[in-house]
C-alpha positions as semicolon CSV with decimal commas, in nm:
position;residue;x (nm);y (nm);z (nm)
1;M;-1,973;-1,500;0,625
2;N;-2,077;-1,269;0,908
3;S;-1,896;-0,942;0,962
4;D;-1,820;-0,775;1,291
5;M;-1,766;-0,410;1,372
6;V;-1,414;-0,350;1,501
7;Y;-1,283;-0,043;1,683
8;L;-0,913;0,036;1,707
9;S;-0,717;0,299;1,896
10;L;-0,421;0,448;1,706
11;G;-0,147;0,657;1,862
12;S;0,187;0,806;1,755
13;N;0,441;1,030;1,924
14;L;0,748;0,998;1,701
15;G;0,817;1,146;1,358
16;D;0,530;1,288;1,154
17;R;0,253;1,176;1,389
18;E;-0,032;1,278;1,159
19;S;0,123;1,096;0,866
20;N;0,183;0,788;1,083
21;L;-0,186;0,771;1,179
22;A;-0,299;0,834;0,821
23;Q;-0,062;0,568;0,683
24;A;-0,179;0,312;0,941
25;T;-0,544;0,382;0,852
26;M;-0,467;0,359;0,480
27;A;-0,275;0,033;0,527
28;L;-0,573;-0,117;0,709
29;S;-0,809;-0,008;0,432
30;I;-0,623;-0,204;0,161
31;N;-0,706;-0,535;0,327
32;F;-0,991;-0,683;0,121
33;E;-1,153;-0,824;0,437
34;I;-1,184;-0,477;0,593
35;S;-1,455;-0,242;0,468
36;G;-1,633;0,080;0,561
37;I;-1,334;0,220;0,747
38;K;-1,400;0,546;0,931
39;S;-1,154;0,748;1,138
40;S;-1,213;1,006;1,407
41;T;-1,046;1,343;1,413
42;Y;-0,690;1,337;1,550
43;Y;-0,651;1,438;1,914
44;E;-0,335;1,538;2,097
45;S;-0,274;1,386;2,440
46;E;-0,006;1,374;2,706
47;P;0,179;1,046;2,763
48;L;0,029;0,853;3,054
49;Y;0,308;0,680;3,239
50;N;0,646;0,789;3,106
51;K;0,602;1,167;3,099
52;D;0,951;1,225;2,956
53;Q;0,850;1,184;2,590
54;P;0,667;1,379;2,319
55;E;0,288;1,420;2,323
56;F;0,079;1,167;2,134
57;L;-0,157;1,215;1,845
58;N;-0,449;0,970;1,875
59;S;-0,751;0,856;1,679
60;V;-1,011;0,582;1,684
61;V;-1,092;0,386;1,370
62;K;-1,391;0,163;1,307
63;F;-1,456;-0,085;1,028
64;S;-1,648;-0,395;0,936
65;T;-1,461;-0,722;0,884
66;T;-1,499;-1,096;0,847
67;L;-1,159;-1,141;1,012
68;K;-1,154;-1,304;1,354
69;P;-0,993;-1,118;1,648
70;F;-0,651;-1,285;1,627
71;D;-0,646;-1,230;1,249
72;V;-0,712;-0,859;1,308
73;L;-0,426;-0,862;1,560
74;D;-0,198;-1,012;1,291
75;V;-0,303;-0,741;1,044
76;I;-0,240;-0,454;1,286
77;Q;0,098;-0,597;1,391
78;K;0,199;-0,610;1,022
79;V;0,089;-0,248;0,980
80;E;0,290;-0,145;1,287
81;R;0,601;-0,323;1,152
82;M;0,549;-0,171;0,806
83;L;0,555;0,176;0,964
84;G;0,877;0,099;1,151
85;R;0,767;-0,013;1,495
86;P;1,017;-0,268;1,628
87;D;0,891;-0,610;1,739
88;K;1,063;-0,574;2,076
89;R;1,047;-0,251;2,270
90;E;1,027;-0,130;2,626
91;K;0,681;-0,059;2,762
92;N;0,561;0,305;2,770
93;Q;0,839;0,434;2,545
94;P;0,794;0,670;2,247
95;R;0,664;0,498;1,934
96;I;0,600;0,563;1,569
97;I;0,267;0,383;1,584
98;D;0,065;0,193;1,841
99;V;-0,258;0,020;1,742
100;D;-0,486;-0,149;1,997
101;I;-0,807;-0,341;1,941
102;L;-1,079;-0,183;2,155
103;F;-1,377;-0,395;2,049
104;H;-1,434;-0,675;1,799
105;G;-1,808;-0,735;1,766
106;D;-1,922;-0,892;2,092
107;A;-1,599;-1,088;2,145
108;V;-1,463;-1,124;2,496
109;I;-1,103;-1,248;2,500
110;E;-0,845;-1,250;2,778
111;T;-0,508;-1,397;2,682
112;A;-0,147;-1,291;2,727
113;D;-0,147;-1,153;2,370
114;L;-0,495;-1,004;2,340
115;S;-0,764;-0,858;2,567
116;I;-1,100;-0,761;2,413
117;P;-1,268;-0,538;2,509
118;H;-0,954;-0,340;2,581
119;P;-0,934;-0,326;2,963
120;M;-0,827;0,040;2,988
121;I;-1,088;0,210;2,765
122;S;-1,281;0,379;3,045
123;L;-0,963;0,528;3,194
124;R;-0,825;0,685;2,878
125;K;-0,965;1,016;2,760
126;F;-0,754;0,986;2,442
127;I;-0,974;0,686;2,353
128;L;-1,309;0,804;2,491
129;I;-1,319;1,140;2,311
130;P;-1,246;1,013;1,956
131;F;-1,459;0,703;2,022
132;A;-1,760;0,918;2,114
133;E;-1,703;1,120;1,797
134;I;-1,733;0,823;1,560
135;E;-1,982;0,621;1,764
136;P;-2,193;0,858;1,979
137;G;-2,469;0,601;2,044
138;F;-2,246;0,304;2,128
139;E;-2,392;0,062;2,380
């Protein structure tokens, strides 16, 4: 079965932010269909929309997988729940963990639940800087 390279953005601004990012990365790595996981350095960033909350710690993770995009979405939602993120929450509020799919191979998806490539990549320095660190020659 063919594998695709997947890139995720991870962010946390509640609790032990560094531990939250590390635990999310570790939880992803135990899935037998995810291999070669690599994480960027952690970067601190200001919240974008709701400024009345703690600063975020962010990273970008890449890995190879045979999972399809919606299966990866299921995996990351399980990881978020495992770390204590509620299923229902208000948009742009503080969170223990937030994981977004940036790219999944050459997939292009636009649904209510999933957009790949992530539509806001080029506007978010907290994604661009760690992304460039782990994939400097990305095209």
